[in-house]
Each structure stands twice: as C-alpha cells, then as structure tokens.
C-alpha positions in Angstrom: 103.2 98.1 56.2 102.3 100.2 59.3 103.6 97.6 61.8 106.9 97.4 59.9 107.1 101.2 59.9 106.7 101.1 63.7 109.4 98.4 64.0 111.8 100.5 61.9 111.0 103.5 64.1 111.9 101.6 67.2 115.2 100.4 65.7 116.1 103.9 64.7 115.1 105.1 68.2 117.5 102.6 69.7 120.3 103.8 67.5 119.5 107.4 68.5 119.4 106.6 72.2 122.8 104.9 71.9 124.2 108.1 70.4 122.4 110.2 73.1 123.7 108.0 75.9 127.4 107.8 74.9 128.8 110.8 72.8 127.4 113.6 75.0 128.7 111.8 78.1 132.1 111.4 76.6 132.0 115.0 75.4 131.4 116.2 78.9 134.3 114.2 80.2 136.7 115.4 77.5 135.4 118.9 77.0 134.2 118.3 73.4 131.5 120.8 72.7 130.7 119.2 69.4 129.9 115.9 71.0 127.9 117.6 73.9 125.8 119.5 71.3 124.4 116.2 70.1 122.4 115.6 73.3 119.4 117.9 72.5 118.9 116.9 68.8 119.2 113.2 69.8 116.6 113.6 72.5 114.2 115.3 70.1 114.8 112.7 67.4 114.3 109.9 69.8 110.9 111.3 70.9 109.7 111.7 67.3 110.7 108.1 66.5 109.1 106.6 69.6 105.9 108.7 69.1 105.8 107.4 65.5 106.1 103.8 66.7 103.4 104.3 69.2 101.1 105.9 66.6 101.7 102.8 64.4 100.6 100.5 67.2 97.5 102.6 67.9 96.7 102.6 64.2 97.0 98.8 64.1 94.5 98.4 66.9 92.1 101.0 65.4 92.2 99.3 62.0 91.7 95.7 63.4 95.0 94.5 62.0 94.9 91.0 63.5 98.0 90.0 61.6 99.8 91.7 64.6 100.0 89.2 67.5 99.5 92.0 70.0 96.3 93.2 68.3 94.9 89.6 67.9 95.6 88.9 71.6 94.1 92.1 73.0 91.4 93.3 70.7 88.3 92.3 68.8 86.2 93.6 66.0 83.3 94.3 68.3 85.5 96.3 70.8 84.5 100.0 70.9 86.9 102.5 69.4 88.1 104.2 72.7 88.8 100.7 74.2 90.7 99.8 71.1 92.9 102.8 71.7 93.3 101.9 75.4 94.0 98.3 74.3 97.2 99.5 72.7 98.7 99.9 76.2 96.5 97.1 77.8 99.1 94.4 77.2 102.7 93.9 78.4 104.1 94.9 75.0 101.9 97.9 74.5 102.3 99.2 78.1 106.1 98.9 77.7 106.0 101.0 74.5 103.8 103.5 76.5 106.6 103.6 79.2 109.2 104.3 76.6 107.0 107.1 75.1 106.7 108.7 78.5 110.4 108.4 79.0 111.1 110.1 75.7 108.5 112.8 76.5 110.3 113.6 79.8 113.6 113.6 78.0 112.2 116.0 75.4 110.9 118.3 78.1 114.3 118.4 79.8 116.0 119.1 76.5 113.6 122.0 75.7 113.5 123.4 79.3 117.2 123.3 80.1 118.6 126.1 78.0 119.8 127.9 81.2 121.9 124.9 82.4 125.6 124.6 81.6 126.3 122.4 78.5 128.2 119.7 80.4 125.4 119.3 82.9 122.7 119.0 80.2 124.9 116.5 78.3 125.2 114.3 81.4 121.5 114.5 82.2 120.3 113.7 78.7 122.9 111.0 78.3 121.8 109.2 81.5 118.2 109.3 80.3 119.3 108.1 76.9 121.0 105.1 78.5 117.8 104.3 80.4 116.0 104.4 77.0 118.5 102.0 75.5 117.7 99.5 78.2 114.0 99.6 77.7 114.2 99.7 73.9 116.4 96.6 74.0 114.0 94.9 76.4 111.1 95.6 74.1 112.8 94.7 70.8 114.4 91.5 72.2 111.7 90.0 74.4 108.5 92.1 74.0 108.1 93.2 70.4 104.7 95.0 70.1 104.7 94.6 66.3 105.3 90.8 66.1 103.4 89.3 63.1 101.0 86.4 63.4 100.5 83.8 60.6 98.0 82.6 59.7 96.0 85.7 60.4 93.0 84.9 62.6 89.5 86.2 61.5 89.0 88.0 64.8 90.8 88.8 68.1 90.6 87.4 71.6 89.2 90.7 72.9 90.6 93.0 75.6 90.6 91.7 79.2 87.1 92.7 80.5 88.6 94.2 83.6 90.3 96.8 81.4 87.2 97.7 79.4 86.6 100.7 81.5 87.0 104.5 80.9 89.4 104.6 83.8 91.9 102.5 81.9 92.1 105.2 79.2 93.6 107.7 81.7 95.0 105.7 84.5 98.1 104.0 82.9 99.4 107.1 81.1 99.1 109.2 84.2 100.7 106.5 86.4 103.6 106.0 83.9 104.1 109.8 83.7 104.8 109.7 87.5 106.8 106.4 87.4 109.0 107.6 84.6 109.2 111.2 85.8 111.5 110.1 88.6 114.0 109.2 85.9 114.6 113.0 85.6 115.5 113.3 89.3 117.7 110.2 88.9 119.5 111.6 85.8 120.1 114.9 87.6 121.5 113.1 90.6 123.8 110.9 88.5 124.9 113.9 86.5 125.7 115.8 89.7 127.7 112.9 91.0 129.7 112.7 87.8 130.3 116.4 87.6 130.8 117.0 91.3 128.1 119.7 91.4 126.0 118.7 94.4 124.9 122.1 95.7 121.9 124.3 96.2 121.8 125.1 92.5 121.6 121.4 91.7 118.7 121.0 94.1 116.9 124.0 92.6 117.2 122.5 89.1 115.9 119.2 90.3 113.1 120.3 92.6 110.4 121.3 90.0 110.9 118.2 87.9 110.6 115.9 91.0 107.5 117.7 92.2 105.8 117.4 88.8 106.6 113.7 88.6 105.2 113.2 92.2 102.0 115.1 91.2 101.5 112.8 88.2 102.1 109.7 90.2 99.7 110.9 92.9 97.0 111.3 90.2 97.9 107.9 88.7 97.6 106.1 92.0 94.3 107.9 92.7 92.8 106.8 89.4 93.9 103.2 90.0 92.3 103.3 93.4 89.1 104.7 92.0 89.1 102.0 89.2 89.4 99.2 91.8 86.7 100.8 93.9 83.9 100.6 91.3 85.2 97.9 88.8 86.2 95.1 91.0 82.8 95.2 92.9 84.3 94.9 96.4 83.8 98.5 97.3 87.3 99.1 98.8 89.7 101.9 98.0 93.0 100.1 98.8 93.8 96.5 99.3 97.6 96.5 99.8 97.9 94.4 96.7 101.6 93.8 95.8 101.1 95.7 92.5 99.4 98.6 94.3 102.4 98.6 96.6 104.7 98.7 93.5 103.4 102.2 92.7 103.1 103.3 96.3 106.8 102.6 97.1 108.2 105.2 94.7 105.5 107.7 95.9 106.7 107.3 99.5 110.4 107.7 98.4 109.4 110.7 96.2 107.6 112.4 99.0 110.8 112.1 101.2 112.8 113.4 98.2 110.7 116.5 97.7 111.1 117.5 101.4 114.8 116.7 101.3 115.4 118.8 98.2 113.8 121.8 100.0 116.5 121.6 102.7 119.3 121.1 100.2 118.1 124.1 98.2 117.5 126.5 101.1 120.3 125.5 103.5 122.7 123.3 101.5 122.2 120.4 103.9 121.3 116.8 103.3 123.1 116.8 99.9 124.3 113.2 100.0 121.0 112.0 101.5 119.0 113.8 98.8 121.0 112.2 96.0 120.5 108.8 97.6 116.7 109.4 97.7 116.7 110.4 94.0 118.4 107.1 93.2 116.1 105.1 95.5 112.9 106.7 94.1 113.7 105.7 90.5 115.1 102.3 91.6 111.7 101.6 93.2 110.0 102.5 90.0 112.2 100.0 88.2 111.5 97.4 90.9 107.8 97.9 90.4 108.3 97.3 86.7 110.1 94.1 87.4 107.4 92.9 89.8 104.6 93.6 87.4 106.3 92.1 84.3 108.4 89.2 85.7 105.5 86.8 86.4 106.4 86.6 90.1 103.1 88.2 91.1 99.5 87.1 90.7 97.3 90.1 90.5 94.6 91.6 88.5 97.0 94.5 87.8 100.0 92.3 86.8 101.1 91.2 83.3 101.5 87.4 83.0 104.9 87.1 81.3 107.5 84.5 80.7 110.7 84.2 82.8 113.0 85.5 80.0 111.4 88.9 80.3 111.8 88.8 84.1 115.4 87.8 83.8 116.2 90.6 81.3 114.6 93.4 83.4 116.2 91.9 86.6 119.6 92.2 84.9 118.8 95.8 83.8 117.6 96.6 87.4 120.9 95.3 88.8 122.9 97.3 86.3 121.0 100.6 86.9 120.8 100.3 90.7 124.2 98.7 91.2 125.9 101.2 88.9 124.3 104.3 90.5 124.9 103.1 94.0 128.6 102.4 93.2 128.9 105.9 91.8 127.2 107.2 94.9 129.6 105.3 97.2 132.6 106.7 95.2 131.5 110.4 95.0 129.2 111.0 98.0 131.9 111.1 100.7 133.5 114.1 98.9 130.3 116.1 99.1 130.5 117.3 102.7 127.8 117.6 105.4 126.4 121.0 104.5 125.2 123.7 106.9 124.7 122.9 110.6 121.3 123.2 112.3 119.9 122.9 115.8 118.0 120.0 117.4 114.8 122.1 117.1 114.7 123.6 113.6 112.9 123.2 110.3 115.8 121.1 109.1 115.4 118.7 112.0 111.7 118.4 111.4 112.2 117.6 107.8 114.9 115.1 108.7 112.5 113.4 111.0 109.9 113.4 108.3 112.4 111.8 105.9 113.3 109.1 108.4 109.6 108.2 108.9 108.9 108.1 105.2 112.0 105.9 104.5 111.1 103.5 107.4 107.5 103.4 106.0 108.9 102.6 102.6 111.1 99.8 103.9 108.1 98.3 105.9 105.9 98.3 102.7 108.9 96.9 100.7 109.4 94.1 103.3 105.7 93.2 103.3 105.7 93.1 99.5 108.9 91.1 98.9 109.0 88.8 101.9 106.3 86.3 100.6 108.0 86.3 97.2 111.4 85.5 98.7 110.0 82.7 100.8 108.3 81.2 97.7 111.4 81.5 95.6 113.5 79.7 98.3 111.0 76.9 98.5 110.1 77.7 102.1 106.3 77.8 101.5 103.7 80.3 100.6 102.4 83.0 103.0 100.2 86.0 102.5 101.0 89.4 103.9 97.8 91.5 103.8 96.1 94.5 105.3 96.6 93.5 109.0 100.4 93.8 108.7 100.4 97.0 106.7 97.8 98.7 108.8 99.7 97.7 112.0 103.1 98.9 110.8 102.3 101.8 108.4 99.7 103.8 110.3 101.8 104.3 113.5 104.6 105.6 111.3 102.4 108.1 109.5 100.8 109.5 112.7 104.0 111.3 113.9 104.8 112.3 110.3 101.4 114.1 110.1 102.2 115.7 113.5 105.5 117.1 112.2 103.7 118.2 109.0 101.8 120.7 111.1 104.9 121.9 113.0 107.6 121.9 110.3 106.4 124.9 108.2 106.2 127.1 111.3 109.7 126.2 112.6 112.5 128.5 111.7 115.5 127.5 109.7 118.7 126.6 111.6 117.4 127.1 115.1 113.8 127.3 116.5 112.6 127.7 120.1 110.2 124.9 121.3 108.3 127.2 123.7 107.7 129.7 120.9 106.4 126.9 118.6 104.1 125.7 121.4 102.8 129.2 122.0 102.1 129.8 118.3 100.3 126.4 117.9 98.4 126.2 121.1 95.1 127.3 119.6 95.6 125.0 116.6 96.0 122.1 119.0 93.0 123.0 121.1 90.8 123.5 118.0 91.9 120.1 116.5 91.1 118.2 119.7 87.7 119.8 120.2 86.8 119.4 116.5 87.9 115.7 116.4 85.7 114.8 119.4 82.8 116.8 118.1 83.0 115.1 114.7 83.0 111.6 116.3 80.0 112.6 118.4 78.1 113.9 115.3 79.0 110.7 113.4 77.2 108.6 116.0 80.0 107.3 118.2 83.5 108.4 119.3 85.9 105.6 118.1 89.6 105.8 119.0 90.9 105.1 115.5 88.6 107.6 113.8 89.2 110.2 116.5 92.9 110.0 115.9 92.3 110.3 112.2 90.1 113.4 112.7 92.7 114.9 115.1 95.4 114.5 112.4 93.2 116.1 109.8 92.1 119.1 111.9 95.7 119.5 113.2 97.0 119.9 109.7 94.3 122.4 108.7 94.6 124.4 111.9 98.4 124.6 111.7 98.2 125.7 108.1 95.7 128.4 109.2 98.2 129.7 111.8 101.0 129.7 109.2 98.9 131.5 106.6 97.6 134.1 109.1 101.1 134.9 110.3 102.3 135.4 106.7 99.3 137.5 105.7 98.7 139.5 108.9 99.5 143.1 108.0 100.4 145.9 110.3 96.9 147.1 110.1 93.8 145.0 109.4 92.6 146.3 106.0 91.3 143.6 103.6 93.3 145.3 100.9 96.6 144.6 102.7 95.6 141.0 103.2 94.9 140.6 99.5 98.1 142.2 98.5 100.1 140.0 100.8 98.3 136.9 99.5 99.3 137.8 96.0 102.9 138.0 97.1 103.1 134.5 98.5 105.2 132.2 96.3 103.5 129.4 94.4 105.8 126.9 96.0 104.5 127.8 99.4 100.9 127.9 98.4 101.4 124.5 96.6 102.8 123.1 99.8 99.9 124.3 101.8 97.4 123.0 99.3 99.1 119.6 99.2 99.1 119.4 103.0 95.4 120.3 103.0 95.0 117.4 100.6 96.6 115.1 103.2 94.1 116.3 105.7 91.1 115.7 103.4 92.5 112.3 102.6 92.9 111.3 106.3 89.4 112.6 107.1 87.9 110.5 104.3 89.8 107.4 105.3 88.8 107.8 109.0 85.2 108.2 108.1 84.8 105.4 105.6 86.9 102.9 107.6 85.0 103.4 110.9 81.4 104.3 109.9 80.7 102.5 106.6 77.9 99.9 106.6 77.8 96.8 104.4 75.0 94.4 103.7 75.3 91.1 101.8 71.7 90.0 101.4 69.7 87.5 99.4 67.0 89.5 97.5 64.1 88.6 95.3 62.2 91.2 93.3 60.3 93.3 95.8 62.7 92.6 98.7 64.3 95.5 100.6 67.3 96.1 102.9 68.5 99.1 104.9 71.9 100.7 105.3 72.7 104.1 106.8 69.1 105.2 106.9 68.6 104.4 103.2 66.2 101.7 102.0 67.3 99.6 99.0 64.5 97.8 97.1 65.1 95.4 94.2 62.4 96.4 91.7 63.4 94.3 88.7 65.9 92.6 86.4 66.2 92.9 82.7 68.5 91.5 80.0 70.8 93.9 78.2 73.2 93.6 75.2 76.4 95.6 74.8 78.7 95.9 71.8 80.7 92.8 72.9 78.8 91.5 76.0 75.5 90.2 77.2 74.2 91.0 80.6 71.6 91.3 83.3 70.8 94.6 84.8 69.2 95.1 88.2 67.0 98.0 89.1 67.4 99.0 92.7 65.3 101.8 94.0 66.8 103.8 96.9 64.6 105.8 99.3 65.1 107.8 102.5 62.2 108.6 104.8 59.8 107.5 102.0 61.4 109.9 99.4 63.1 108.7 96.3 66.8 109.2 96.3 68.2 107.3 93.3 67.6 104.4 90.9 70.7 102.2 90.7 71.4 99.8 87.9 74.1 97.3 88.8 74.9 94.8 86.1 76.3 91.3 85.6 78.0 90.9 82.3 79.3 88.0 80.2 81.8 89.0 77.5 81.1 87.0 74.4 84.6 86.1 73.4 86.4 85.4 76.6 83.1 84.3 78.4 84.3 86.1 81.6 81.6 87.2 84.0 82.0 90.7 85.2 80.3 92.6 88.0 79.5 96.3 87.2 78.5 98.1 90.4 76.4 101.2 90.3 77.0 104.1 92.6 75.0 107.1 93.7 77.8 109.5 94.5 77.6 112.4 96.9 79.9 114.8 98.7 79.2 113.2 102.1 78.4 109.6 101.1 78.2 107.0 98.4 75.4 104.5 98.0 77.0 101.4 96.3 75.2 98.4 94.9 76.6 95.4 93.1 75.0 92.1 92.0 76.6 88.9 93.3 75.5 85.4 92.2 72.0 84.0 91.6 70.6 81.5 94.1 68.7 78.2 93.2 65.4 79.8 94.2 65.7 82.7 91.7 66.9 85.3 94.2 70.2 87.2 93.9 73.0 87.9 96.4 73.1 91.7 96.4 75.9 93.7 98.1 74.9 97.1 99.4 77.3 99.7 100.9 76.8 103.0 102.7 80.1 104.8 102.5 80.4 108.1 104.3 82.9 110.6 102.8 84.6 108.1 100.6 85.1 110.6 97.8 87.1 112.7 100.2 89.9 110.1 99.8 90.3 110.8 96.1 89.5 114.5 96.5 92.4 114.7 98.9 94.7 113.1 96.3 93.6 115.6 93.7 94.4 118.4 96.1 97.8 116.9 96.7 98.5 116.7 93.0 97.2 120.2 92.4 99.5 121.4 95.2 102.4 119.7 93.5 101.6 121.2 90.2 101.3 124.7 91.7 104.6 124.3 93.5 106.4 123.0 90.3 105.1 126.1 88.4 106.6 128.6 90.8 108.0 131.5 88.8 111.0 131.8 91.2 112.6 128.7 89.7 112.4 130.2 86.2 113.6 133.7 87.4 116.6 132.2 89.2 117.4 130.1 86.2 117.4 133.2 83.9 119.6 134.9 86.4 122.1 132.0 86.4 122.0 132.0 82.6 122.8 135.7 82.5 125.7 135.2 84.8 127.1 132.6 82.5 127.2 135.0 79.6 129.4 138.0 79.5 128.4 141.5 78.3 129.6 140.8 74.8 127.5 137.6 74.6 130.4 135.3 75.2 130.3 132.5 77.8 131.8 133.9 81.0 
C-alpha cells in the first residue's frame, strides 16, 4: 500500500497548496488576519505531504516494487542500492516529484525565515509559491503520476538508463533543481511586491539573499552536469552547447544579472522596475527549460522523451505564469518610479552595462536554442545551431562584461571620476597584460584567443587585489591592523570577491584547455604506444570484467613520462545486460595542472582497438572556478547584515508594549 499512500499524500498536498495559494492572497487583499495566518501552516503541511510522497517513491524503488510502472520502467533487481535511490528521480515522473519536493522545501524555508516580514507580504509570497505548486502537482497527477500501477506485474524491471548509472546522477539533479526552483522565491517576492506596491530598497534586501542562494545552487548543479558529461559521455569536452545544457544556462545568466541589479536597488533605490522584470524572467526561463526537457521537442541525452499531452499541459502552465506575471508587471511597474539618479561614470552605470550585456547574452543563447525548434515546428526544415554560433556570439559579449567586472567594484556610487579610476587601476592593467603574455609564452605559444582569456583572468584578480588593498590599508602598516580590518569586511563583499575570483579561475581553465589540449585517436594493439603532451600511453592488456548488471572489457593503459611511471588507467567498454546498451567508461588521471584522459572506442577487424587519448591542461580549473563562484554566492547569502537589518525592521514594527506599531 506504499504507492497508494504516496498517491494520497500528493492529493492532500494539492488540496493544501490550493488553500495556501488562495486564502492568504485574499486575506492580504481584504485585511483578514485569520486568512493570512493560514499561509505558514499550509506551507509546512504541504512540505510534509510532498516529502512523504517522495519517501514512498524511493521506498518503492528500494523494495523492487515492479507493480509500479515507474519502478518497472527505470529499475532492475540487479541495480545497486544507491542507483535505485537515484532512479527515483531518473525518470520524467520521478524528477517532476523531485522538482515539487524542492519547491516545497524552498516554500518551507521562506515560511520559517520570514518572521520579520509584514504579514501581508508573507501571505502574498507564500500564496504565489502555493499557486506554482498547484500547477506542478496538477501536471504530475493528471499526466505524470509516479505511482501508476502496472498489471500484470513483470518479474523484473527494464533497468535504469546506463547513462544515468553514475555517482554524479545522485547529486547533480537535486542540486540543479534546487537552483532552478530557487528562482521561484525571487519570482514570488517580485509578484508580491507588485501586488502590494512595495517595490523599494527593503524589498530588494529581502529578496537578495534568497536569489543569491538559488544562484549558488544552480552554479553547482551546472558544474556537476558538466563534469558528468566530461567523463561519462567519453568525448572529453566540458560544454557542448546542447539545447538542454542551454536550458539550465539561460536562468543562470538571467539570475546573474538579477543579483547585480538587486544590489543597485538595495543600495540606491534604482533599477526597481528592471529588477522586478529580471526576477520574472529568471523564473520564466526555468519554466521554459522544464518545457523543453519534458515536451518531447528536444532530442538529447539529458531530455525526457515524453508524449505531446505533457508538453501541451506545461506549455499552457508556462503561458499562464509568464503571461499573468508580465501583465501584472505592465499594470504596476509604471507607478514605481525611476529611482535615484546617477552619473554616466558610476557604479550604477557599470552595473547597468553589466546587466545589458548579460541580457543580450541570454537572448543570443535563447535564439540559438529556440530557432531550430521553431523552424522544425513550422515545417521549414531542420537546421543545427552548434558551438560555432554560440562561441562567435557569446564570447564577444562576455569580454566587456569581464572588463567591467574589474572596474565596477572600485567605482563610486552616484558619480565616479574616470581619471581617478584609471589611476587606481593602472598597475592592475599593466600586471594583467604582462602576466597574460608570459603565461602564453610559458605554455609554448602565444595565441590570440588564449591571451585574451588570460588577460581577462589576470585583470579580474589584479582589480580585486587593488580593491582589497584599498579597503584593508590602515593608516599604519601593522599586520594587526590589516587583520582587524579584514575581519570587519562584510560577508557579502567577500562573497562577491570570491565569486569574481571564481570567474577568473574559470576563464583561465577554459583558455588553457581550449587552446593547448592535445587529442589522439589511434588504433592500438596490445603493446602499442602513443604520445600526447610529453606523456607516453601504452596499451598493456585487456581483460573481461563483470559488474552487478553489466559485462565489460577493461583496458590497461600504462602512462609514463621520461621513462617514469605516472599512472595505470583502466578505461572500460560495458554492455548492460537488460538494455544491451554499450557504454564507454573513460578513465582519468586527474591533476591540478592537467588531466590524462583515456577512453576505449570500437574494436577493429584485426583485433586492435580505437583508443582516444587526451592531454587536457588545467581543465579542472573550469569546475574549480564554478565551485568558487558558488562558495562566493553562499558566503554573500549568509551575510549577517541581512539578518541584523531584518531584526531591526521587525523591532520597528512592534511598539514598546509589544503591539504592532
């Protein structure tokens, strides 16, 4: 009866979400405190019910309950336990339930961490999130029931997609969905502010830590997906501009613009209408990504093959959410006002230019992703938009954004002087140019693309160094004074600096691996060797292996450098017994400055094998940079000033006798 218990829990969660999405909203409009007080209990109840349903689904997978269609389709009795748990979100139905669980988790977090907010504001925020839950719960119960029964019960299941039988799939989807769904909080805050007419610096301060936390989760989720593609798909790349990859990248770009815009709205009261629009756009792009992945319009290793009914449902939901929020925006935004004025050269203008570049980059990626789909839908033929388009359009937009990234934090609010900025940054510019040329020379050749990438990386680090020194420099030069000032720096500022350093590390890794990597696709028999990057790869043997649900062949590739042993790599070729899908399992010797990557291709008629060998310099800096960005976001979101200001606002709302002021 566990699946039926999960089904009942989802139905009750839908009823609870309906209450959460209607009565508190009406209560805020009519001033009914009793209706508004239902928001928090409803949010907490909905979370418990969705968590119970998710636990029932995981239990069905763990217990091999093949009477559940979802389990029979995506699991097998030979599947290891941790993959059975991951299989619970490895299908369309299961991943949709995971999405709803993440949404209810964010809703619970807002309910618990919003005691300082006025009751009407909290009611509107939680009501908006409740209405979003209603849409997804209806979608799941009507078209994608994860607990649908199967009769007659099969003796065993079809097994999980071999591509998903990887430890990365245990962490990647939850992390990615936490980021995806996290933008619903910023969306709910924006819609609540439009409904209540409270678009001001206080609203931005309430929204900023939630948005930053969602952005950090999404950064980690994208990074984990990139890492998975790197070593699982066997092609050795870190980003392919796949449409589904773009589906997660689009809200990240919009979210990055939103974070910077929120900073201006909080500090200066400017960009208010623009910031609200970005909050709506960021979550709308998350919903668009959901539609692309689940509608069946995309063919990708990341996409869920689904029927048109599901695509139509979520398309209607998409139109209602985006259309409704944009209509509300068009009605309320003109009444907001323009906010504080600022000069042509100021921190506001730098952040505005940053926003424009990120929005244009978002639109360019959106165009490259949707244009082939629109042509196909209109019967005008099939075209493929790949890396050449995105590299040509996206990179030139990001170069000036990185340049502004170095200048913006040093510019003064309201009005800055260009000669003063040039004077303060002259040594940073000189160091960046010299270091970029020197790095190219040390790498073996000075290439234009790589040198520009190095220049951007060193420019960011040098500019941050100037900014940090100016903030820490004491009247004297005692180390104690430096340490004391360092402890006084706000977490939000340190988080910003750390995230920007992450961008620099990322750009350095991309420049290195794109320009200086070496690839060899060679036919090798046992005893044959090949060379890449100064390393010699020798195929020493092949042996048959047996896994829990697959059979395979494992190569033994010895790697040496200058006659000294470096590593013994064991790439595999697997055949999964149920689905009979061949899978390539690369083996990688990882290092701080390089990866040695080997994968087995196909056998040849003479008994040899096609072996792919890569030398990838600094490739791990790409993901290390993403981790630094996410850590910077987490540090900024945890800034104590947000909580202190919130307590101050709460105290101002309550009079000395404990009554609401």
